[in-house]
C-alpha positions as CSV (number, residue, x, y, z in Angstrom):
1,M,0.1,0.2,-0.1
2,R,1.2,3.4,-0.8
3,S,1.9,6.3,1.6
4,R,-1.0,8.9,2.3
5,E,1.3,11.6,0.8
6,I,1.6,9.9,-2.4
7,D,-2.2,9.6,-2.4
8,V,-2.8,12.8,-1.9
9,I,-0.5,14.0,-4.4
10,N,-2.3,11.5,-7.0
11,L,-5.0,13.0,-6.1
12,L,-4.4,16.8,-6.2
13,L,-2.6,16.0,-9.8
14,N,-5.8,14.3,-11.4
15,E,-8.2,16.4,-9.9
16,K,-7.6,20.0,-10.4
17,K,-9.2,21.7,-8.0
18,I,-9.2,23.3,-4.4
19,Y,-9.6,20.0,-2.1
20,A,-11.0,21.6,1.6
21,Y,-9.2,19.5,4.6
22,N,-12.5,18.4,5.6
23,E,-13.5,16.3,2.1
24,L,-9.3,14.9,2.0
25,A,-10.7,14.3,5.5
26,V,-13.3,11.9,4.8
27,S,-11.4,10.6,1.6
28,Y,-9.0,8.8,3.9
29,G,-10.8,7.7,7.0
30,I,-8.4,10.1,8.6
31,S,-8.5,13.2,10.8
32,D,-8.1,17.0,9.7
33,R,-5.2,16.9,11.7
34,L,-3.3,14.0,9.8
35,V,-4.5,15.4,6.6
36,R,-2.3,18.3,7.2
37,Y,0.8,16.4,8.1
38,A,-0.2,14.3,4.7
39,I,0.5,18.0,3.2
40,E,3.2,18.9,4.6
41,D,4.9,15.6,3.9
42,A,4.0,15.6,0.4
43,N,5.1,19.2,0.3
44,V,8.7,17.8,1.4
45,L,8.9,15.4,-1.6
46,L,7.7,17.8,-4.2
47,E,10.6,19.8,-2.8
48,S,13.0,17.4,-3.0
49,I,12.6,16.5,-6.8
50,G,12.0,20.5,-7.4
51,A,8.7,20.3,-8.4
52,S,6.0,23.4,-7.7
53,Q,4.5,22.7,-4.2
54,I,0.9,22.0,-2.8
55,E,-0.4,25.6,-2.3
56,K,-2.6,26.4,0.9
57,I,-5.9,28.8,0.0
58,R,-7.3,30.5,3.4
59,G,-10.5,29.8,4.2
60,K,-11.1,27.4,1.2
61,G,-8.0,24.2,1.1
62,V,-5.9,23.1,-1.4
63,L,-4.9,23.4,-4.9
64,L,-1.6,21.7,-6.5
65,N,-1.5,23.1,-9.7
66,V,0.9,22.2,-12.1
67,D,1.6,21.7,-16.1
68,E,1.1,18.5,-18.1
69,E,5.0,18.5,-18.1
70,E,5.2,19.0,-14.8
71,K,2.7,16.6,-14.1
72,K,4.0,13.4,-16.1
73,R,7.4,14.0,-14.8
74,I,6.0,14.1,-10.6
75,L,4.0,11.1,-11.6
76,E,7.0,9.2,-12.8
77,Y,9.0,10.2,-10.2
78,I,6.7,8.7,-7.4
79,Y,5.7,5.6,-9.2
80,L,9.7,5.2,-9.4
81,K,9.8,5.4,-5.8
82,D,6.2,3.6,-4.9
83,D,7.6,1.3,-2.9
84,P,4.6,-1.0,-1.1
85,Y,7.0,-1.3,2.2
86,Q,7.5,2.7,3.2
87,N,4.4,2.2,4.8
88,K,5.2,1.3,8.6
89,S,1.5,0.2,9.3
90,D,1.7,-1.9,6.6
91,R,4.9,-3.6,7.1
92,E,3.5,-4.2,10.2
93,V,0.5,-5.9,9.1
94,I,2.7,-7.7,7.0
95,M,5.5,-8.6,9.7
96,F,2.4,-10.3,11.9
97,F,0.4,-12.3,9.6
98,N,4.0,-13.9,8.6
99,I,4.3,-14.1,12.3
100,L,0.8,-15.9,12.5
101,D,1.4,-18.3,9.9
102,N,4.6,-19.6,11.0
103,S,5.5,-21.5,8.5
104,N,8.8,-19.9,7.2
105,K,10.0,-19.9,10.8
106,I,10.2,-16.3,10.5
107,L,13.3,-14.4,12.5
108,A,13.5,-10.8,13.0
109,Q,16.3,-10.4,11.2
110,D,15.0,-12.0,8.4
111,F,12.5,-9.0,7.9
112,Q,15.8,-7.1,7.4
113,E,15.7,-8.2,3.9
114,L,12.4,-8.9,3.1
115,F,11.9,-5.1,3.5
116,G,15.5,-3.8,2.7
117,V,15.5,-1.3,5.8
118,S,17.3,-1.2,9.1
119,K,17.4,-3.5,12.1
120,S,16.4,-0.3,14.3
121,A,13.1,0.0,12.1
122,I,12.1,-3.6,12.4
123,D,13.1,-3.2,15.7
124,Q,10.2,-0.4,16.3
125,S,7.8,-2.4,14.1
126,M,8.2,-5.5,16.4
127,K,7.7,-3.1,18.8
128,S,4.5,-2.1,18.1
129,I,3.3,-5.6,17.0
130,R,4.1,-7.0,20.5
131,G,1.8,-4.1,22.0
132,W,-1.1,-5.6,19.4
133,C,-0.6,-8.5,21.5
134,K,-0.1,-7.5,24.7
135,E,-4.0,-6.1,24.4
136,F,-4.7,-9.9,24.3
137,G,-3.1,-11.2,26.7
138,I,-0.3,-12.6,23.7
139,D,3.3,-13.0,23.5
140,I,5.7,-13.1,20.5
141,V,8.4,-15.9,21.2
142,S,11.6,-16.4,19.4
143,N,13.3,-19.8,18.8
144,N,16.0,-20.3,16.4
145,K,14.7,-23.3,15.2
146,E,10.7,-22.3,15.0
147,G,11.7,-18.7,14.5
148,L,8.6,-16.6,15.6
149,S,5.7,-17.6,16.8
150,L,2.6,-16.6,19.6
151,T,1.6,-17.9,22.8
152,G,-1.6,-17.4,24.6
153,S,-4.8,-17.9,24.6
154,E,-6.2,-18.8,21.0
155,G,-9.4,-17.8,21.5
156,Y,-7.9,-14.0,22.0
157,I,-5.6,-14.7,19.1
158,R,-8.2,-15.0,17.1
159,L,-9.9,-12.0,18.7
160,L,-6.3,-10.1,17.7
161,V,-6.3,-11.5,14.5
162,N,-10.2,-10.4,14.1
163,N,-8.8,-6.7,15.7
164,I,-6.0,-6.2,13.6
165,I,-8.0,-6.6,10.2
166,N,-10.6,-4.3,11.4
167,T,-8.3,-1.1,12.2
168,Q,-5.9,-1.8,9.6
169,I,-7.7,-1.8,6.6
170,D,-11.2,-1.0,5.1
171,I,-12.9,-4.6,5.0
172,Q,-15.3,-4.1,2.2
173,E,-12.2,-3.8,0.0
174,L,-11.4,-7.5,0.7
175,I,-14.8,-9.0,-1.2
176,N,-13.9,-7.0,-4.2
177,E,-13.3,-9.5,-6.8
178,D,-11.6,-7.6,-9.1
179,L,-8.9,-5.6,-6.9
180,E,-5.8,-4.8,-8.0
181,R,-3.2,-5.7,-5.7
182,L,0.6,-5.2,-5.6
183,S,2.3,-8.1,-5.0
184,N,3.6,-8.1,-1.0
185,D,0.6,-5.4,0.5
186,K,-0.9,-6.0,3.1
187,F,-4.5,-7.0,1.7
188,T,-2.6,-9.9,0.1
189,S,-1.1,-10.9,3.5
190,I,-4.6,-10.6,4.8
191,L,-6.3,-12.5,2.0
192,N,-3.7,-15.1,1.9
193,F,-4.7,-15.8,5.6
194,L,-8.4,-15.8,5.2
195,N,-8.7,-17.3,1.9
196,Q,-10.4,-14.9,-0.2
197,A,-12.7,-17.5,-2.0
198,D,-14.1,-18.5,1.1
199,L,-14.4,-15.0,2.7
200,I,-17.3,-14.6,-0.7
201,T,-18.8,-17.8,-0.4
202,I,-20.0,-17.0,3.0
203,Y,-20.6,-13.5,2.4
204,H,-22.7,-14.4,-0.6
205,D,-24.5,-17.4,1.1
206,L,-25.5,-16.1,4.5
207,R,-26.8,-13.1,2.7
208,K,-28.9,-15.3,0.3
209,T,-30.0,-17.7,3.1
210,F,-31.0,-14.7,5.6
211,S,-32.1,-12.6,3.3
212,E,-35.8,-12.4,4.3
213,E,-35.1,-12.4,8.2
214,S,-34.3,-9.5,9.9
215,L,-29.9,-10.1,9.6
216,N,-30.1,-7.6,6.9
217,N,-26.8,-5.7,7.4
218,E,-24.6,-6.1,5.0
219,L,-21.7,-4.9,7.1
220,Y,-22.5,-7.5,9.8
221,F,-22.3,-10.2,7.2
222,L,-19.3,-9.4,5.9
223,Q,-17.9,-9.1,9.6
224,L,-19.3,-12.4,10.2
225,S,-17.2,-14.2,7.4
226,I,-14.0,-12.6,8.5
227,Y,-14.9,-14.2,11.9
228,F,-15.7,-17.2,10.2
229,C,-12.8,-17.0,8.2
230,V,-10.2,-16.9,10.7
231,W,-11.9,-19.3,12.2
232,K,-11.6,-21.6,9.7
233,A,-7.9,-20.5,9.1
234,R,-7.2,-21.3,12.7
235,Y,-8.5,-24.4,13.7
236,F,-7.5,-25.9,10.1
237,N,-4.0,-25.4,10.9
238,Q,-4.8,-27.2,14.2
239,N,-4.8,-24.6,16.7
240,S,-7.8,-25.5,18.8
241,I,-8.8,-23.8,22.4
242,R,-7.9,-25.8,25.2
243,E,-10.5,-26.6,27.7
244,D,-9.1,-24.5,30.1
245,D,-9.0,-21.7,27.7
246,R,-10.0,-18.4,29.4
247,F,-12.0,-17.7,26.6
248,I,-15.1,-20.2,26.4
249,K,-18.9,-18.9,27.0
250,K,-20.8,-21.5,27.9
251,Y,-23.9,-20.4,26.4
252,R,-25.5,-21.0,23.5
253,A,-28.7,-19.5,21.8
254,E,-31.1,-20.7,19.0
255,H,-30.0,-17.4,16.5
256,T,-26.4,-17.8,16.9
257,E,-26.9,-21.8,15.9
258,L,-29.0,-20.9,12.9
259,I,-26.1,-19.1,11.5
260,V,-23.3,-21.2,12.7
261,D,-25.1,-24.3,11.4
262,R,-25.2,-22.8,8.0
263,F,-21.6,-21.7,7.9
264,L,-20.4,-25.0,8.9
265,S,-22.6,-26.8,6.2
266,I,-21.3,-24.7,3.3
267,F,-17.7,-26.5,3.5
268,N,-19.0,-29.8,5.3
269,I,-17.8,-29.8,8.3
270,N,-18.9,-32.3,11.0
271,N,-17.9,-33.1,14.5
272,V,-16.9,-29.5,15.6
273,P,-16.0,-29.6,19.8
274,G,-18.0,-27.8,22.2
275,D,-15.4,-25.0,22.9
276,E,-14.7,-24.7,19.3
277,R,-18.1,-24.6,18.7
278,N,-19.1,-22.1,22.1
279,Y,-16.3,-19.7,20.7
280,L,-18.4,-19.4,17.2
281,D,-21.7,-19.0,19.2
282,F,-20.0,-16.0,21.3
283,M,-18.8,-14.0,17.9
284,V,-22.1,-14.3,16.4
285,D,-23.5,-13.2,19.4
286,S,-21.3,-10.3,19.7
287,L,-22.9,-8.9,17.1
288,N,-25.9,-9.4,17.6
289,I,-27.4,-10.4,14.6
290,Q,-31.1,-12.4,15.4
291,R,-33.7,-13.1,14.0
292,K,-36.3,-11.4,16.1
293,Q,-35.9,-9.6,18.5
294,T,-34.9,-11.4,22.0
295,L,-34.0,-10.0,25.1
296,P,-30.6,-10.3,26.4
297,R,-30.2,-12.0,30.1
298,E,-29.3,-8.5,32.2
299,W,-32.1,-6.6,29.6
300,V,-33.2,-4.9,33.1
301,K,-30.1,-3.3,33.7
302,I,-29.6,-3.1,30.2
303,Q,-32.3,-1.0,29.9
304,M,-31.7,1.6,32.8
305,F,-28.4,2.1,31.5
306,M,-30.3,3.3,28.5
307,I,-32.9,5.5,30.4
308,E,-29.6,7.0,31.8
309,L,-28.3,7.8,28.9
310,I,-31.4,9.3,27.1
311,E,-31.6,11.7,29.5
312,S,-28.5,12.6,30.3
313,M,-28.5,13.2,26.1
314,S,-31.8,14.9,26.6
315,I,-30.4,17.1,29.3
316,K,-27.3,17.8,27.5
317,R,-29.0,18.6,24.1
318,S,-32.4,20.4,25.3
319,V,-33.5,17.5,22.8
320,A,-36.5,15.3,23.9
321,Y,-35.0,11.6,22.7
322,E,-36.9,10.2,25.5
323,R,-40.4,11.2,23.0
324,D,-38.7,8.5,20.7
325,T,-39.6,5.1,22.0
326,N,-37.8,3.6,18.9
327,L,-34.7,5.1,19.9
328,F,-35.0,3.4,23.3
329,E,-35.8,0.3,21.6
330,N,-33.0,0.4,19.8
331,L,-30.2,1.2,21.4
332,V,-31.3,-1.5,24.6
333,Q,-30.7,-4.1,21.8
334,H,-27.2,-2.5,20.5
335,F,-26.3,-2.2,24.0
336,A,-26.6,-6.1,24.6
337,A,-23.8,-6.6,21.7
338,L,-22.1,-4.0,22.3
339,L,-21.1,-4.3,26.3
340,K,-20.3,-8.1,25.0
341,R,-17.6,-6.6,22.9
342,I,-16.1,-4.3,24.9
343,D,-16.1,-7.1,27.7
344,E,-14.1,-9.1,25.4
345,N,-11.8,-6.1,23.7
346,I,-13.7,-7.3,20.0
347,E,-13.3,-4.3,17.3
348,I,-16.2,-3.6,15.0
349,Y,-16.2,-1.6,11.6
350,N,-17.2,1.1,11.3
351,P,-17.3,2.6,7.5
352,L,-18.7,5.3,8.5
353,K,-17.1,6.5,11.4
354,N,-14.7,9.2,9.9
355,M,-17.8,11.2,8.2
356,V,-20.0,10.6,11.7
357,K,-17.5,12.5,13.5
358,Q,-17.2,15.2,11.3
359,E,-21.4,15.9,10.5
360,Y,-22.2,15.1,13.9
361,Q,-19.5,16.6,15.9
362,S,-21.2,17.9,19.0
363,I,-23.7,14.9,19.6
364,Y,-20.3,12.6,19.0
365,E,-18.9,14.5,22.1
366,D,-22.1,14.3,23.9
367,I,-22.2,11.2,23.8
368,Q,-19.0,10.6,25.2
369,A,-19.3,13.0,27.9
370,S,-22.8,11.3,28.9
371,L,-21.0,7.3,28.8
372,D,-18.1,8.7,30.7
373,E,-21.2,9.8,33.4
374,L,-22.3,5.9,33.1
375,P,-20.9,3.7,36.3
376,V,-21.3,0.4,33.0
377,F,-18.4,2.2,31.6
378,K,-16.1,3.0,34.6
379,N,-13.2,0.5,33.8
380,R,-14.2,0.2,30.2
381,N,-12.8,1.4,26.9
382,I,-15.4,2.2,24.6
383,S,-14.2,2.6,20.8
384,E,-14.5,5.4,17.9
385,S,-15.7,3.1,15.8
386,E,-18.8,1.7,18.5
387,I,-19.6,5.7,20.1
388,A,-19.8,6.7,16.0
389,Y,-22.8,3.9,16.0
390,L,-24.6,5.2,18.8
391,C,-24.3,8.7,17.3
392,I,-25.8,7.4,14.5
393,H,-28.4,6.5,16.7
394,F,-29.1,9.6,18.3
395,G,-28.6,11.6,15.0
396,A,-31.8,9.7,13.3
397,S,-34.0,10.7,16.5
398,E,-33.2,13.9,16.4
399,E,-33.7,14.1,13.1
400,K,-37.0,12.4,13.4
401,L,-38.0,14.9,16.0
402,K,-37.4,17.5,14.4
403,S,-39.5,16.6,11.6
404,M,-43.1,18.2,11.8
405,Q,-43.6,18.9,8.1
406,S,-45.8,16.8,6.5
407,E,-44.8,14.0,4.0
408,K,-44.9,14.6,0.3
409,Y,-43.7,11.6,-2.0
410,R,-43.1,8.4,-1.3
411,V,-39.6,6.9,-1.0
412,I,-37.5,4.1,-0.4
413,I,-33.8,4.2,1.6
414,M,-31.7,1.7,0.1
415,C,-28.3,1.4,2.6
416,G,-26.1,-0.8,2.2
417,H,-24.4,-0.1,5.8
418,G,-26.6,-1.1,8.1
419,L,-30.6,-0.3,9.2
420,A,-29.0,2.2,11.6
421,T,-27.8,4.5,9.0
422,G,-30.7,4.0,7.1
423,E,-32.9,5.2,9.4
424,L,-30.3,8.5,9.5
425,L,-30.8,9.1,6.3
426,A,-34.6,8.5,6.1
427,Q,-35.3,11.3,8.9
428,R,-32.5,13.8,7.1
429,V,-34.5,13.7,4.0
430,K,-37.7,13.6,5.5
431,R,-37.2,16.6,7.3
432,I,-35.6,18.7,4.7
433,Y,-37.7,17.7,1.4
434,Q,-41.1,16.5,3.2
435,F,-40.3,12.8,2.2
436,D,-42.9,9.7,3.3
437,V,-40.2,7.1,3.4
438,I,-42.0,3.9,3.7
439,G,-39.0,1.6,4.2
440,I,-35.5,1.0,4.7
441,V,-34.5,-2.1,2.9
442,G,-30.5,-3.3,1.8
443,S,-29.5,-3.3,-1.9
444,Y,-29.8,-6.9,-1.8
445,E,-33.6,-6.2,-1.3
446,A,-34.1,-4.4,-4.9
447,Q,-37.2,-6.9,-6.0
448,A,-38.9,-6.4,-3.3
449,T,-39.5,-2.2,-3.5
450,R,-41.6,-3.7,-6.7
451,R,-44.6,-4.6,-4.5
452,M,-44.1,-1.3,-2.0
453,N,-45.7,1.9,-4.2
454,A,-42.8,4.1,-3.7
455,D,-42.2,7.3,-6.3
456,F,-38.1,6.6,-6.3
457,I,-35.9,5.4,-4.2
458,L,-32.6,7.1,-2.6
459,K,-30.0,4.3,-2.5
460,T,-26.2,5.4,-0.8
461,T,-24.8,2.1,-3.3
462,N,-24.0,1.3,-7.0
463,V,-26.3,-1.0,-7.4
464,E,-28.8,-1.6,-10.5
465,V,-32.3,-0.8,-9.9
466,D,-35.0,-1.6,-12.3
467,T,-37.7,-1.4,-10.4
468,L,-37.9,2.7,-9.9
469,P,-36.0,5.5,-10.5
470,S,-33.3,5.9,-8.0
471,L,-31.0,8.2,-7.0
472,Q,-27.5,7.3,-5.7
473,I,-26.6,9.3,-2.8
474,N,-24.3,9.6,0.5
475,P,-25.3,8.6,3.4
476,M,-24.6,11.5,5.4
477,L,-26.5,13.9,2.7
478,H,-23.8,16.3,1.8
479,Q,-24.4,19.5,-0.2
480,V,-23.8,18.1,-3.6
481,D,-26.4,15.4,-2.5
482,K,-28.7,17.7,-1.3
483,E,-28.3,19.4,-4.7
484,K,-28.4,16.2,-7.1
485,I,-31.4,15.4,-5.5
486,E,-33.4,18.4,-6.5
487,A,-32.6,18.2,-9.7
488,F,-33.5,14.6,-9.7
489,I,-37.5,15.6,-8.3
490,A,-37.3,18.0,-11.0
491,L,-37.0,15.8,-13.7
492,N,-38.8,13.0,-12.8
493,K,-41.5,14.8,-10.5
494,Q,-44.3,14.7,-13.2
495,H,-44.1,10.4,-12.3
496,F,-44.5,11.1,-8.9
497,H,-47.8,11.6,-6.2
498,S,-48.9,13.2,-3.6
499,F,-50.2,11.3,-0.3
500,P,-51.8,13.1,2.7
501,K,-50.0,12.8,6.2
502,K,-51.6,11.0,8.6
503,I,-51.6,11.9,12.4
504,E,-49.0,9.3,14.0
505,K,-48.2,11.1,17.2
506,H,-49.6,8.6,20.0
507,D,-48.4,11.3,22.6
508,V,-51.7,13.4,21.3
509,L,-53.7,10.5,22.4
510,E,-51.7,10.1,25.2
511,D,-52.5,13.7,26.6
512,I,-55.9,13.3,25.7
513,I,-56.2,10.7,28.4
514,E,-54.5,12.3,30.5
515,C,-56.6,15.4,31.0
516,I,-59.6,13.2,31.4
517,F,-57.9,10.7,34.0
518,K,-56.9,14.3,35.9
519,D,-60.5,14.7,37.4
520,N,-61.6,11.2,37.3
521,E,-57.9,8.6,39.2
522,R,-60.7,6.0,39.2
523,L,-60.8,5.4,35.4
524,N,-58.7,2.6,33.8
525,K,-55.9,4.0,31.5
526,T,-55.5,1.2,29.8
527,L,-58.7,0.8,28.6
528,L,-59.5,4.1,28.2
529,T,-56.4,4.7,25.9
530,E,-58.0,1.7,24.0
531,K,-61.5,2.8,23.1
532,I,-60.4,6.8,22.5
533,G,-58.3,5.3,19.9
534,N,-60.9,3.4,18.3
535,V,-62.8,6.2,17.6
536,L,-60.6,8.2,16.4
537,E,-58.9,5.2,14.1
538,K,-62.7,4.8,12.9
539,H,-62.7,8.5,11.6
540,E,-59.1,8.0,9.9
541,I,-57.3,9.9,12.8
542,H,-54.3,6.8,12.8
543,F,-52.1,6.8,15.8
544,K,-49.2,4.6,16.1
545,K,-49.9,1.1,18.3
546,K,-48.1,1.9,21.4
547,G,-49.3,0.7,25.0
548,Y,-49.8,2.7,28.4
549,Q,-47.1,2.8,30.5
550,P,-48.3,3.2,33.6
551,M,-46.3,5.2,36.5
552,I,-45.2,2.6,39.8
553,S,-48.5,4.5,41.5
554,D,-50.5,3.7,38.5
555,V,-49.7,-0.5,39.6
556,L,-48.4,-1.0,42.8
557,K,-51.8,-1.7,44.9
558,D,-51.3,-1.4,49.0
559,E,-51.0,-5.1,49.2
560,Y,-47.9,-4.9,47.0
561,I,-46.6,-3.1,49.7
562,Q,-44.9,-5.0,52.7
563,L,-42.6,-3.0,55.0
564,N,-39.5,-4.1,57.9
565,V,-39.8,-8.4,56.5
566,K,-37.8,-10.6,57.8
567,A,-36.1,-13.2,55.6
568,K,-34.0,-16.7,55.9
569,D,-31.7,-15.7,52.4
570,W,-31.9,-14.1,49.3
571,Q,-34.2,-17.1,47.8
572,D,-36.4,-16.1,50.7
573,V,-36.4,-12.7,49.7
574,I,-37.5,-13.0,46.1
575,V,-40.5,-15.6,47.5
576,Q,-41.8,-13.1,49.5
577,V,-42.0,-9.8,47.3
578,A,-43.3,-12.6,44.8
579,N,-46.2,-13.7,47.0
580,P,-48.4,-10.6,46.5
581,L,-48.1,-11.0,42.5
582,L,-48.7,-14.4,42.8
583,K,-51.9,-14.6,44.9
584,D,-53.2,-12.1,42.0
585,K,-52.4,-14.2,39.7
586,V,-50.1,-11.7,38.2
587,I,-47.3,-14.1,37.7
588,E,-47.1,-17.9,37.7
589,P,-44.6,-20.0,40.2
590,C,-42.5,-20.8,37.1
591,Y,-41.6,-16.9,37.0
592,V,-40.4,-17.3,41.0
593,D,-38.5,-19.9,40.1
594,A,-37.4,-18.5,37.1
595,M,-36.1,-15.7,39.5
596,I,-33.9,-17.7,42.1
597,E,-32.8,-20.1,39.0
598,S,-31.6,-17.0,37.3
599,V,-29.3,-15.9,40.0
600,N,-28.3,-19.1,41.0
601,K,-27.1,-19.6,37.5
602,F,-25.1,-16.2,36.5
603,G,-24.8,-14.4,39.8
604,P,-26.6,-11.7,42.1
605,Y,-27.0,-9.8,39.2
606,I,-30.4,-8.1,39.9
607,V,-28.6,-5.8,42.7
608,I,-28.5,-3.1,40.9
609,S,-27.2,0.0,43.5
610,E,-26.0,0.2,47.3
611,G,-28.8,-2.5,48.7
612,V,-31.7,-2.2,46.2
613,A,-32.1,-5.3,44.7
614,L,-34.6,-6.0,41.4
615,A,-35.8,-9.2,41.1
616,H,-37.0,-10.5,37.6
617,A,-37.3,-12.8,35.0
618,R,-38.2,-13.1,30.9
619,P,-41.9,-12.1,30.5
620,E,-42.1,-15.6,28.7
621,E,-41.1,-17.1,31.9
622,G,-44.8,-16.7,33.7
623,V,-46.4,-13.2,33.1
624,N,-49.6,-12.7,32.8
625,E,-50.0,-9.2,33.5
626,L,-47.9,-6.0,34.3
627,G,-46.6,-5.6,37.8
628,I,-44.8,-4.5,40.4
629,S,-44.4,-5.1,44.3
630,L,-41.4,-4.3,46.6
631,V,-40.6,-5.2,50.6
632,T,-38.0,-3.5,53.2
633,L,-35.5,-5.6,54.8
634,D,-35.1,-6.2,58.8
635,P,-32.6,-6.3,59.2
636,P,-30.9,-5.8,55.6
637,I,-30.5,-9.3,53.5
638,A,-26.8,-10.9,52.1
639,F,-26.7,-11.0,48.3
640,N,-23.9,-12.5,47.9
641,H,-22.9,-9.0,45.5
642,E,-18.7,-8.1,45.8
643,D,-20.6,-4.2,46.0
644,H,-23.5,-3.5,47.3
645,D,-24.9,-5.8,50.0
646,P,-26.3,-6.1,52.2
647,V,-29.7,-5.4,50.6
648,K,-32.6,-3.2,52.5
649,L,-35.2,-2.5,49.5
650,V,-36.6,-5.1,46.8
651,F,-38.2,-4.5,43.8
652,C,-39.9,-7.7,42.0
653,L,-40.9,-6.5,38.5
654,A,-43.3,-8.6,36.5
655,A,-42.7,-7.3,32.2
656,I,-45.0,-8.5,29.8
657,D,-43.1,-6.9,27.0
658,D,-39.7,-4.8,26.5
659,N,-41.7,-1.6,26.7
660,A,-44.9,-0.9,29.1
661,H,-42.4,-1.3,32.2
662,L,-40.7,1.8,31.0
663,K,-42.2,5.0,33.2
664,M,-41.7,2.7,36.3
665,M,-38.1,1.9,35.3
666,A,-37.0,5.2,35.1
667,T,-38.4,6.2,38.6
668,I,-36.4,3.1,40.1
669,V,-33.2,4.6,37.9
670,K,-33.9,8.5,39.8
671,L,-34.8,6.2,43.2
672,I,-31.2,4.8,43.2
673,N,-29.2,7.4,42.2
674,E,-31.1,9.6,45.6
675,E,-29.2,7.4,48.5
676,K,-31.0,9.1,51.1
677,K,-34.0,8.7,49.6
678,I,-33.6,5.1,49.8
679,E,-33.0,6.0,53.6
680,E,-35.8,7.3,54.6
681,L,-37.9,4.7,52.7
682,V,-36.8,2.4,54.2
683,S,-36.6,3.5,57.9
684,I,-40.6,4.0,57.0
685,K,-43.1,1.7,59.0
686,D,-46.4,3.1,58.1
687,K,-47.4,1.7,54.7
688,E,-49.5,5.0,54.0
689,E,-46.6,7.5,54.5
690,F,-44.5,5.0,52.4
691,K,-46.7,5.2,49.4
692,K,-46.9,9.0,50.0
693,V,-43.2,9.8,50.0
694,L,-42.4,7.2,47.3
695,F,-45.0,8.8,45.2
696,E,-44.4,11.9,45.3
697,F,-40.9,11.4,44.4
698,E,-42.4,9.9,41.6
699,K,-44.5,12.8,40.9
700,N,-41.7,15.0,41.1
C-alpha cells in the first residue's frame, strides 16, 4: 500500500480543483490533523524533486497547480519510488501475518532483508506488534529453530487477528474480486490468511440464506464472514481452543445456532468440538444478529443504562429523545451486543466513523461525555467506532424529532451500511424534503421494492435498480447530494404522486387521556386509551400502536407493599416479594422459580445499586400481566454481591414485554441515584406514609 502523501499528490494532480481539508479527511478516513501532516510530507517530497508545491488557500483548502509536463514528471517519480513497504503500518501488518503463519519459521532479522530496512526500523515495528498482542494477553516468542510465534489463549489470538483486520484496512475491499493489489501488500497478507474465495462464498451464502429475516445489515454479514474465515484458518491449522482456555463462553442461543450451522454446512464441517462451537456462538452473538428481538439476560439493567443515557443526552442537547420509543428499543438491542464486545475487546468495523465524527461532532462529543457518566463504563473503554454507531442512532432520532412537516413523496431508502444508517438518512430527507419514507431496505432487496408503492428510491450503494427511479447519494447527505436530489425531483416529478399525511403522534392520544384522568383517577387508563383510540381510528385519524406505560403509582397496590420483612436468605426474599403478585395471578409459580434459578446461574446481577435489588425474569417465563411489588428488609440480607450488599429494598418486576414498564423503570433509576431517599423509605414503618413519600418522589 502506498504512503498517504503519495495518494494526496495523486488526487490533487488528477483533480485540478481546491480540496477542503475535511473533504480529504473523509476521503481517507482520517482526521483533519493527519491530512495536514500528509500535505506537509507531500510538499517535502515535491520540494526534493524540484517540483511545485501544494498551495494552501486560506479559508478554502489546498491546490496543486501544475502544467501537463510537470505533472508527468511528478508521476514518473512517485511511481518509481512507490515502494509497497514504505508505510510503517503496512509493514507491521505484513510482519504480523508472517508471524501468525509461522510455516516459514521467520525471525526478526529476516524482516530486514525482506523489507530492505534497518534493524532499528524492524525493532520499532516489532515493538508495535508486541503492543497489539499485549492488549489481548498474547506474547511473541522467538526460537532459532522455530522462528517467531504467538503464545497465549487461542480464543484471544483469534480476537487479535479480527481486530487487526478491522482496524488496519477497509474490510469492504476484501470482497472486491476486481481489486488490483501489489504482490506483497498488506491486503495480500490478510487475504492469503483468510482465503478470499472462502470469504466471498460465506458472505454471499449468508446474505442469500437470511435475506428474508431481520438479518439485513450487509456490513454485519461481512464482519461475520471474516470471523468465520479466521476460525477456519486457525482451526484447520491445528490451533484449537483448549478446555482451560479463559475465553470459553458456555452458552448457545437459537439465533446463533442457525447462523453457525449454516456456515459449517457450507464447507461440510462436522464434529466440531463443544469449546469451538461455544467460540463461534459467542462471536455471532457479539454482533447481535438475531432472527427476532430477544431480550438479553441482563435486559433490565441494560434498559436502566439506556434510561440514564437518554436522560443525560436530553439534558445536554435540550432534545426530548424520550419521545422517540424506537430510539430506546434500538439502543437496548445495540447495547446488549456492545457490552459483550467491550468486555472481550472485540473491535467492530464502522465505515462511516470519520464522516459521523465530522457531520455530528457535537452529538459525538455529548455521547462521549454521557458514557463517561454511566457507572457501567467506569472501567471499560469504548472505541470511536462504537461511539459513532451510537451517534447514528441519536442523530436519526434528533432528525426524526425535528421533522414536523407533512410528507409529500413516497420514498424507499436503500442502504448497504446498516439499518441505523438508513434510518439516519431517512430522517434527514424527511425533514429537508418532506418525504414519506415508507421503507428502509438492503441493496440486495431491490426486487422487493416492486410491492412497496413508492415514487422513487434513494440508494447509498452503486447497485442497479430497475423497479423504480433511483438516485445514489452519500448517507451523510452533503450539499452536493442535496443538489442531486433537487435536480432528480425536477427531472422526474411528473411521475410522482402526492399523498396525505397520517397523524401518527401517540403523544396526542396520551395527552387526551391525561386530561380526562386528571379529574377522575378511578378510570382505567389502559381501557380508556384503547376505546378513544378506536374512535379516532374509525374517523381515519391514525395513531402509532404504542401500549400505555403506567407509573409505579398506577400499578402498586397496598397489598403489594411489605415493610420491615424478615427473611432467611436471598431466596426467601424473592419468594416473599413475589407472593402478592402470585396471589393475584399477575405471575405464575414458574416465574418465581425462574428468578431464583437466574441468580443461581448468573450471580446476583439483580442487585442494581447500594442496598437495592430488582428481582425479575423474562416476560415469557410466567408473567400474565404487568405488575410490581416491593419489600423493605429488617435486617438487610446479603445477596453475595461484591459491592452492593447487604440489600434492604427489593422490587419485584413482572414485565409483559420490553416496553410497558419503562416509566416505572425510570422512577427506579432516579431512586437508586438518591441514597437519602432510599434511607428514608426503608426507615418508614407505616404503609400510607411509604406510599406518600414514594409517589411524591415519582411525581416530581
